[in-house]
C-alpha positions in Angstrom: -2.5 -12.4 -16.2 -2.6 -12.6 -12.4 -3.0 -9.9 -9.8 -1.8 -6.3 -10.2 0.4 -4.7 -7.6 1.0 -1.0 -6.6 4.0 -0.5 -4.4 4.9 2.9 -2.9 8.0 3.6 -0.9 8.2 7.0 0.8 10.3 9.4 2.8 8.1 11.7 4.8 8.8 15.4 5.3 10.1 16.5 8.7 7.1 17.2 11.0 4.6 15.2 9.0 1.8 13.7 11.0 2.7 10.1 10.0 0.1 8.4 12.3 -2.7 10.5 10.7 -1.4 9.7 7.2 -1.5 6.0 8.0 -5.0 6.2 9.5 -6.1 8.0 6.3 -4.5 5.3 4.1 -6.1 2.5 6.1 -9.5 4.2 5.8 -9.0 4.7 2.0 -8.3 1.1 1.3 -11.1 -0.1 3.6 -13.6 2.1 1.8 -12.7 1.3 -1.8 -13.6 -2.3 -2.8 -11.3 -2.2 -5.8 -8.3 -2.9 -3.4 -8.1 -6.6 -2.9 -5.4 -6.4 -0.2 -3.3 -3.8 1.5 -0.1 -4.0 3.5 2.2 -1.4 4.9 5.3 -1.3 7.0 8.0 0.9 8.5 11.6 0.2 8.1 13.4 -0.4 11.4 16.3 -2.5 10.4 17.9 -1.1 7.2 21.2 0.7 7.2 20.8 4.4 6.0 23.2 3.7 3.2 20.6 1.2 1.7 17.4 2.9 2.7 18.4 6.3 1.6 16.0 7.8 4.1 12.9 6.0 2.9 11.0 4.8 5.9 7.6 3.4 4.9 6.3 1.1 2.2 2.7 0.6 1.1 1.5 -2.3 -1.1 -1.9 -2.7 -2.7 -3.1 -5.7 -4.6 -5.8 -5.5 -7.3 -7.5 -8.4 -9.1 -6.6 -6.9 -12.5 -5.0 -3.8 -14.1 -8.4 -2.3 -14.8 -9.2 -2.2 -11.1 -6.0 -0.3 -10.4 -6.8 2.2 -13.2 -10.3 2.7 -11.8 -8.8 3.2 -8.3 -6.6 6.0 -9.6 -9.7 8.1 -10.5 -11.9 7.0 -7.6 -13.1 10.1 -5.7 -11.7 8.8 -2.3 -8.3 8.2 -3.8 -8.2 11.6 -5.5 -9.2 13.3 -2.3 -6.7 11.4 -0.1 -3.8 11.8 -2.6 -3.6 15.5 -1.9 -3.1 14.9 1.8 -0.6 12.1 1.2 1.4 14.0 -1.4 1.7 17.1 0.8 3.5 15.0 3.5 6.0 13.3 1.1 9.6 14.5 0.7 10.5 11.7 -1.8 8.7 8.8 -3.3 9.2 5.7 -5.4 6.2 4.1 -7.1 6.2 0.7 -8.9 3.1 -0.7 -10.5 3.2 -4.1 -12.1 1.5 -7.4 -12.9 2.3 -9.9 -10.1 4.3 -13.1 -10.7 3.8 -15.5 -7.8 6.4 -18.2 -7.4 5.5 -19.3 -3.9 1.9 -18.7 -2.9 0.8 -18.4 0.7 -0.4 -21.7 2.3 -4.1 -22.1 2.7 -5.5 -21.1 6.1 -6.2 -23.9 8.5 -9.7 -25.3 8.5 -12.2 -23.5 10.8 -13.1 -25.3 14.0 -16.3 -25.1 15.8 -16.7 -24.9 19.6 -18.6 -27.7 21.2 
């Protein structure tokens, strides 16, 4: 089995301090080595009919399911979850083994300055 993904799509409550929430999320994933990679984004293009008011998505990648399970009970995650949950009006969470059909190309070789 390949990597394990955790995808969260949220609609924040009116008046939520979204910038502070995002800083907290970035700190969380930086401090917890179980998270292999993290991406987030804010929808700017989708028509309301399709987005249904959801504005932000967060995607975490783990090497394996066991790392995701350990992350769920990690003290930093447990502590941050209370702050995050308090700001959420609505949420969709998907957690799944990843199937990669088109991997990212390798990075270009490093060059050295002369």
